[in-house]
C-alpha beads as a LAMMPS data file, in Angstrom:
LAMMPS data file: protein, C-alpha beads

258 atoms
257 bonds

1 atom types
1 bond types

-500.0 500.0 xlo xhi
-500.0 500.0 ylo yhi
-500.0 500.0 zlo zhi

Masses

1 110.0

Atoms # bond

1 1 1 419.908 405.125 -99.379
2 1 1 420.719 402.071 -101.678
3 1 1 420.725 402.412 -105.172
4 1 1 418.957 399.297 -105.891
5 1 1 416.380 398.055 -103.040
6 1 1 415.221 394.322 -102.509
7 1 1 412.523 393.622 -100.137
8 1 1 410.625 390.253 -99.802
9 1 1 406.857 390.651 -99.214
10 1 1 405.350 386.916 -98.585
11 1 1 406.264 384.880 -101.638
12 1 1 407.258 387.715 -104.095
13 1 1 410.143 389.470 -103.905
14 1 1 410.444 393.405 -105.029
15 1 1 413.458 394.617 -106.587
16 1 1 413.316 398.716 -107.354
17 1 1 415.991 400.674 -109.131
18 1 1 416.217 403.606 -106.932
19 1 1 417.600 406.645 -108.597
20 1 1 414.447 408.757 -109.515
21 1 1 416.652 411.812 -109.739
22 1 1 418.396 410.197 -112.853
23 1 1 415.650 408.697 -114.124
24 1 1 416.860 405.028 -112.447
25 1 1 420.150 405.393 -114.735
26 1 1 421.967 402.471 -113.780
27 1 1 425.435 402.320 -112.509
28 1 1 427.541 399.013 -112.976
29 1 1 427.244 398.455 -109.272
30 1 1 423.061 398.249 -109.681
31 1 1 423.441 396.238 -112.638
32 1 1 425.812 393.713 -110.555
33 1 1 423.441 393.695 -107.817
34 1 1 420.474 392.931 -109.689
35 1 1 422.267 390.017 -111.197
36 1 1 423.283 389.083 -107.779
37 1 1 419.913 388.876 -106.845
38 1 1 418.799 386.872 -109.807
39 1 1 421.458 384.254 -109.236
40 1 1 420.661 383.868 -105.552
41 1 1 417.267 382.755 -105.497
42 1 1 416.562 379.514 -104.164
43 1 1 414.724 377.536 -106.208
44 1 1 413.102 375.595 -103.297
45 1 1 412.948 378.705 -100.951
46 1 1 410.126 381.066 -100.207
47 1 1 410.641 383.181 -102.843
48 1 1 408.402 382.484 -105.742
49 1 1 408.150 385.528 -108.272
50 1 1 410.495 388.287 -108.737
51 1 1 408.952 391.996 -109.469
52 1 1 411.192 394.716 -110.795
53 1 1 410.407 398.351 -111.001
54 1 1 411.646 401.678 -111.339
55 1 1 411.347 404.054 -108.072
56 1 1 409.209 407.215 -109.028
57 1 1 406.701 407.634 -111.415
58 1 1 408.984 409.070 -114.795
59 1 1 410.979 405.875 -115.865
60 1 1 411.598 402.149 -115.316
61 1 1 415.214 403.173 -116.084
62 1 1 416.757 405.054 -118.381
63 1 1 419.668 403.014 -119.396
64 1 1 423.444 403.321 -118.268
65 1 1 424.451 406.134 -116.733
66 1 1 426.536 407.565 -119.262
67 1 1 429.061 409.740 -116.876
68 1 1 430.595 405.875 -116.577
69 1 1 431.591 405.741 -120.122
70 1 1 434.231 408.422 -119.822
71 1 1 436.505 406.218 -118.017
72 1 1 436.397 403.680 -121.555
73 1 1 440.060 404.523 -122.709
74 1 1 441.184 400.870 -123.934
75 1 1 439.725 398.240 -126.340
76 1 1 439.216 395.982 -123.515
77 1 1 436.844 398.494 -121.455
78 1 1 434.396 398.703 -124.575
79 1 1 434.281 394.516 -124.613
80 1 1 434.223 394.083 -120.552
81 1 1 431.118 396.630 -120.543
82 1 1 429.074 394.885 -123.393
83 1 1 430.087 391.027 -121.816
84 1 1 428.961 392.553 -118.376
85 1 1 425.764 393.475 -119.827
86 1 1 425.382 390.203 -121.527
87 1 1 426.081 388.247 -117.995
88 1 1 423.604 390.207 -116.198
89 1 1 420.780 390.286 -118.745
90 1 1 421.704 385.673 -118.896
91 1 1 421.125 385.971 -114.764
92 1 1 417.756 387.653 -115.087
93 1 1 416.968 385.269 -117.859
94 1 1 418.223 381.903 -116.084
95 1 1 416.650 383.407 -112.845
96 1 1 414.767 380.129 -111.317
97 1 1 411.317 381.925 -110.476
98 1 1 409.050 383.922 -112.968
99 1 1 410.120 387.344 -113.356
100 1 1 407.610 390.674 -113.595
101 1 1 408.766 394.011 -114.963
102 1 1 406.684 396.521 -113.811
103 1 1 407.001 399.354 -116.133
104 1 1 406.352 403.304 -115.644
105 1 1 406.957 405.766 -117.950
106 1 1 410.361 405.461 -120.112
107 1 1 412.292 402.161 -120.601
108 1 1 415.205 402.868 -122.616
109 1 1 419.092 401.503 -123.277
110 1 1 419.450 399.075 -120.295
111 1 1 416.723 399.287 -118.849
112 1 1 414.831 398.274 -121.964
113 1 1 417.183 395.361 -121.829
114 1 1 416.678 394.135 -118.269
115 1 1 412.433 394.503 -119.051
116 1 1 412.946 392.305 -122.208
117 1 1 414.750 389.512 -120.464
118 1 1 411.797 389.411 -117.820
119 1 1 408.897 386.693 -118.388
120 1 1 406.187 389.340 -118.486
121 1 1 406.110 393.075 -118.871
122 1 1 403.328 395.355 -117.825
123 1 1 403.420 398.897 -118.327
124 1 1 401.417 402.414 -118.096
125 1 1 400.211 404.745 -120.902
126 1 1 402.964 406.816 -120.685
127 1 1 405.584 403.998 -122.092
128 1 1 408.250 404.617 -124.403
129 1 1 410.650 401.771 -125.088
130 1 1 413.502 401.333 -127.372
131 1 1 417.666 402.390 -127.954
132 1 1 418.154 405.655 -129.395
133 1 1 421.947 405.272 -129.751
134 1 1 422.102 406.446 -133.075
135 1 1 421.029 409.980 -132.284
136 1 1 422.132 409.915 -128.670
137 1 1 425.731 407.680 -127.745
138 1 1 426.967 406.330 -131.368
139 1 1 427.505 402.810 -129.677
140 1 1 425.904 399.947 -130.485
141 1 1 424.315 396.503 -128.881
142 1 1 425.932 393.066 -128.948
143 1 1 424.409 390.414 -131.023
144 1 1 423.180 388.502 -127.762
145 1 1 421.245 391.830 -127.005
146 1 1 420.184 392.154 -130.859
147 1 1 418.860 388.215 -130.800
148 1 1 416.804 389.250 -127.305
149 1 1 414.941 392.012 -128.736
150 1 1 414.667 390.563 -132.318
151 1 1 412.599 387.445 -130.478
152 1 1 410.373 390.124 -128.763
153 1 1 409.698 392.451 -131.416
154 1 1 410.716 390.771 -134.816
155 1 1 413.712 391.777 -136.744
156 1 1 412.191 393.998 -138.808
157 1 1 410.872 396.064 -136.355
158 1 1 414.013 395.818 -134.453
159 1 1 416.078 396.895 -137.532
160 1 1 413.449 400.172 -138.213
161 1 1 413.611 401.003 -134.450
162 1 1 417.257 401.188 -134.097
163 1 1 418.037 403.002 -137.586
164 1 1 415.363 405.930 -136.749
165 1 1 416.576 405.622 -133.139
166 1 1 412.795 405.778 -132.265
167 1 1 410.806 404.860 -129.422
168 1 1 407.886 402.284 -129.251
169 1 1 404.908 403.921 -127.393
170 1 1 402.226 402.372 -125.090
171 1 1 399.446 401.274 -128.192
172 1 1 402.255 400.031 -130.437
173 1 1 403.944 397.936 -127.527
174 1 1 400.535 396.212 -126.761
175 1 1 399.693 395.516 -130.436
176 1 1 402.905 393.954 -131.156
177 1 1 403.120 392.138 -127.386
178 1 1 406.129 393.924 -126.257
179 1 1 403.910 394.332 -123.533
180 1 1 400.946 392.289 -121.824
181 1 1 398.904 394.815 -120.175
182 1 1 398.700 398.785 -120.128
183 1 1 397.719 400.510 -117.002
184 1 1 396.358 403.866 -116.474
185 1 1 399.416 405.339 -114.132
186 1 1 402.250 404.205 -112.149
187 1 1 399.854 402.990 -109.255
188 1 1 397.968 400.768 -111.138
189 1 1 400.989 398.998 -112.513
190 1 1 402.159 398.386 -109.322
191 1 1 398.933 396.976 -108.164
192 1 1 398.606 394.815 -110.989
193 1 1 402.082 393.532 -110.702
194 1 1 401.391 392.381 -107.304
195 1 1 398.040 390.707 -108.402
196 1 1 400.360 389.008 -110.856
197 1 1 403.223 388.070 -108.946
198 1 1 400.265 386.463 -106.685
199 1 1 398.954 384.733 -109.014
200 1 1 402.106 383.150 -110.560
201 1 1 403.463 382.131 -106.862
202 1 1 400.257 379.728 -106.836
203 1 1 401.294 377.846 -109.565
204 1 1 403.760 375.127 -110.154
205 1 1 407.137 375.857 -109.767
206 1 1 408.549 373.048 -111.689
207 1 1 406.303 373.801 -114.999
208 1 1 407.026 377.383 -114.989
209 1 1 410.869 376.986 -114.457
210 1 1 410.935 374.393 -117.468
211 1 1 408.963 376.724 -119.598
212 1 1 411.668 379.348 -118.578
213 1 1 414.523 377.455 -119.157
214 1 1 413.465 375.835 -122.431
215 1 1 412.767 378.829 -124.024
216 1 1 415.924 380.487 -122.850
217 1 1 417.731 377.380 -124.407
218 1 1 416.216 377.753 -127.616
219 1 1 416.921 381.559 -127.821
220 1 1 420.730 380.997 -126.609
221 1 1 421.597 377.993 -129.355
222 1 1 420.744 380.767 -132.137
223 1 1 423.089 383.690 -130.328
224 1 1 426.709 382.628 -131.413
225 1 1 427.684 385.364 -133.598
226 1 1 430.770 387.098 -133.150
227 1 1 430.789 390.738 -132.354
228 1 1 433.956 392.169 -131.022
229 1 1 434.822 393.880 -134.366
230 1 1 431.309 396.041 -134.067
231 1 1 431.914 396.977 -130.391
232 1 1 435.513 398.029 -130.808
233 1 1 434.467 399.934 -133.993
234 1 1 431.908 401.791 -132.254
235 1 1 433.049 402.627 -128.577
236 1 1 436.495 403.485 -129.502
237 1 1 435.516 406.050 -132.129
238 1 1 435.791 409.494 -132.042
239 1 1 431.815 409.670 -132.266
240 1 1 431.332 407.989 -129.131
241 1 1 433.303 410.125 -127.227
242 1 1 431.446 412.820 -128.841
243 1 1 428.197 411.556 -127.916
244 1 1 429.059 411.020 -124.650
245 1 1 430.070 414.899 -123.912
246 1 1 426.965 416.151 -125.901
247 1 1 424.800 413.886 -123.819
248 1 1 426.312 414.899 -120.643
249 1 1 425.823 418.773 -122.015
250 1 1 422.528 418.307 -123.148
251 1 1 423.507 419.418 -126.681
252 1 1 423.062 417.587 -130.145
253 1 1 426.213 415.383 -131.181
254 1 1 428.308 416.414 -134.482
255 1 1 428.704 413.137 -136.006
256 1 1 431.948 412.690 -138.267
257 1 1 431.565 408.770 -138.813
258 1 1 434.876 408.077 -137.402

Bonds

1 1 1 2
2 1 2 3
3 1 3 4
4 1 4 5
5 1 5 6
6 1 6 7
7 1 7 8
8 1 8 9
9 1 9 10
10 1 10 11
11 1 11 12
12 1 12 13
13 1 13 14
14 1 14 15
15 1 15 16
16 1 16 17
17 1 17 18
18 1 18 19
19 1 19 20
20 1 20 21
21 1 21 22
22 1 22 23
23 1 23 24
24 1 24 25
25 1 25 26
26 1 26 27
27 1 27 28
28 1 28 29
29 1 29 30
30 1 30 31
31 1 31 32
32 1 32 33
33 1 33 34
34 1 34 35
35 1 35 36
36 1 36 37
37 1 37 38
38 1 38 39
39 1 39 40
40 1 40 41
41 1 41 42
42 1 42 43
43 1 43 44
44 1 44 45
45 1 45 46
46 1 46 47
47 1 47 48
48 1 48 49
49 1 49 50
50 1 50 51
51 1 51 52
52 1 52 53
53 1 53 54
54 1 54 55
55 1 55 56
56 1 56 57
57 1 57 58
58 1 58 59
59 1 59 60
60 1 60 61
61 1 61 62
62 1 62 63
63 1 63 64
64 1 64 65
65 1 65 66
66 1 66 67
67 1 67 68
68 1 68 69
69 1 69 70
70 1 70 71
71 1 71 72
72 1 72 73
73 1 73 74
74 1 74 75
75 1 75 76
76 1 76 77
77 1 77 78
78 1 78 79
79 1 79 80
80 1 80 81
81 1 81 82
82 1 82 83
83 1 83 84
84 1 84 85
85 1 85 86
86 1 86 87
87 1 87 88
88 1 88 89
89 1 89 90
90 1 90 91
91 1 91 92
92 1 92 93
93 1 93 94
94 1 94 95
95 1 95 96
96 1 96 97
97 1 97 98
98 1 98 99
99 1 99 100
100 1 100 101
101 1 101 102
102 1 102 103
103 1 103 104
104 1 104 105
105 1 105 106
106 1 106 107
107 1 107 108
108 1 108 109
109 1 109 110
110 1 110 111
111 1 111 112
112 1 112 113
113 1 113 114
114 1 114 115
115 1 115 116
116 1 116 117
117 1 117 118
118 1 118 119
119 1 119 120
120 1 120 121
121 1 121 122
122 1 122 123
123 1 123 124
124 1 124 125
125 1 125 126
126 1 126 127
127 1 127 128
128 1 128 129
129 1 129 130
130 1 130 131
131 1 131 132
132 1 132 133
133 1 133 134
134 1 134 135
135 1 135 136
136 1 136 137
137 1 137 138
138 1 138 139
139 1 139 140
140 1 140 141
141 1 141 142
142 1 142 143
143 1 143 144
144 1 144 145
145 1 145 146
146 1 146 147
147 1 147 148
148 1 148 149
149 1 149 150
150 1 150 151
151 1 151 152
152 1 152 153
153 1 153 154
154 1 154 155
155 1 155 156
156 1 156 157
157 1 157 158
158 1 158 159
159 1 159 160
160 1 160 161
161 1 161 162
162 1 162 163
163 1 163 164
164 1 164 165
165 1 165 166
166 1 166 167
167 1 167 168
168 1 168 169
169 1 169 170
170 1 170 171
171 1 171 172
172 1 172 173
173 1 173 174
174 1 174 175
175 1 175 176
176 1 176 177
177 1 177 178
178 1 178 179
179 1 179 180
180 1 180 181
181 1 181 182
182 1 182 183
183 1 183 184
184 1 184 185
185 1 185 186
186 1 186 187
187 1 187 188
188 1 188 189
189 1 189 190
190 1 190 191
191 1 191 192
192 1 192 193
193 1 193 194
194 1 194 195
195 1 195 196
196 1 196 197
197 1 197 198
198 1 198 199
199 1 199 200
200 1 200 201
201 1 201 202
202 1 202 203
203 1 203 204
204 1 204 205
205 1 205 206
206 1 206 207
207 1 207 208
208 1 208 209
209 1 209 210
210 1 210 211
211 1 211 212
212 1 212 213
213 1 213 214
214 1 214 215
215 1 215 216
216 1 216 217
217 1 217 218
218 1 218 219
219 1 219 220
220 1 220 221
221 1 221 222
222 1 222 223
223 1 223 224
224 1 224 225
225 1 225 226
226 1 226 227
227 1 227 228
228 1 228 229
229 1 229 230
230 1 230 231
231 1 231 232
232 1 232 233
233 1 233 234
234 1 234 235
235 1 235 236
236 1 236 237
237 1 237 238
238 1 238 239
239 1 239 240
240 1 240 241
241 1 241 242
242 1 242 243
243 1 243 244
244 1 244 245
245 1 245 246
246 1 246 247
247 1 247 248
248 1 248 249
249 1 249 250
250 1 250 251
251 1 251 252
252 1 252 253
253 1 253 254
254 1 254 255
255 1 255 256
256 1 256 257
257 1 257 258
């Protein structure tokens, strides 16, 4: 079965990240397929809203599939990866119709990035959101991703959660506006996502498109900081290799700062 499913029901497109056995950890092919779907939606076509969800109840998505990082052996691999992620996230932001992240359970790493690019986020009460890379892999976010999440939760809170490697839980997420609604469980999230999608599908497409694109342009205008040196310093380090192997072996990494 496909690792990413796309189905159109009425005026709503439904994307499902479909690796529940791996907490919907994203392969590179899944990222590319999601971007392709977002780019391919016809603004004059029948699909008026896109809902993105994870299969199963445990997680929306638990980030990038870590095993893929074992192939990183050259500086260009690290730069290409971060640029690829930025391109995918930009494609989600540029999607010409409203996007809803229906979050069930954990939403971390690349999954948190995807959800953060959606126009509306709803979640169940088991939500755990964030980027715990300082205690897991030892890599970093691009400056474009830092700007995206900073715009959502504020620079002070973003700095704190990245440095402490903690995850934002449901009540805090609602209080700071990271999610707009908390539901009891995964079934309630999926039901509510459908209701919201139906509501938005009846609204003026041009108004919604202008709102989305105007806000995206405002963020993009402030996102030109150079970050290649930061990316290479993390991804080419011994610590990053240690983080990968420790994560896959389910042990605590031994950081050296090199």
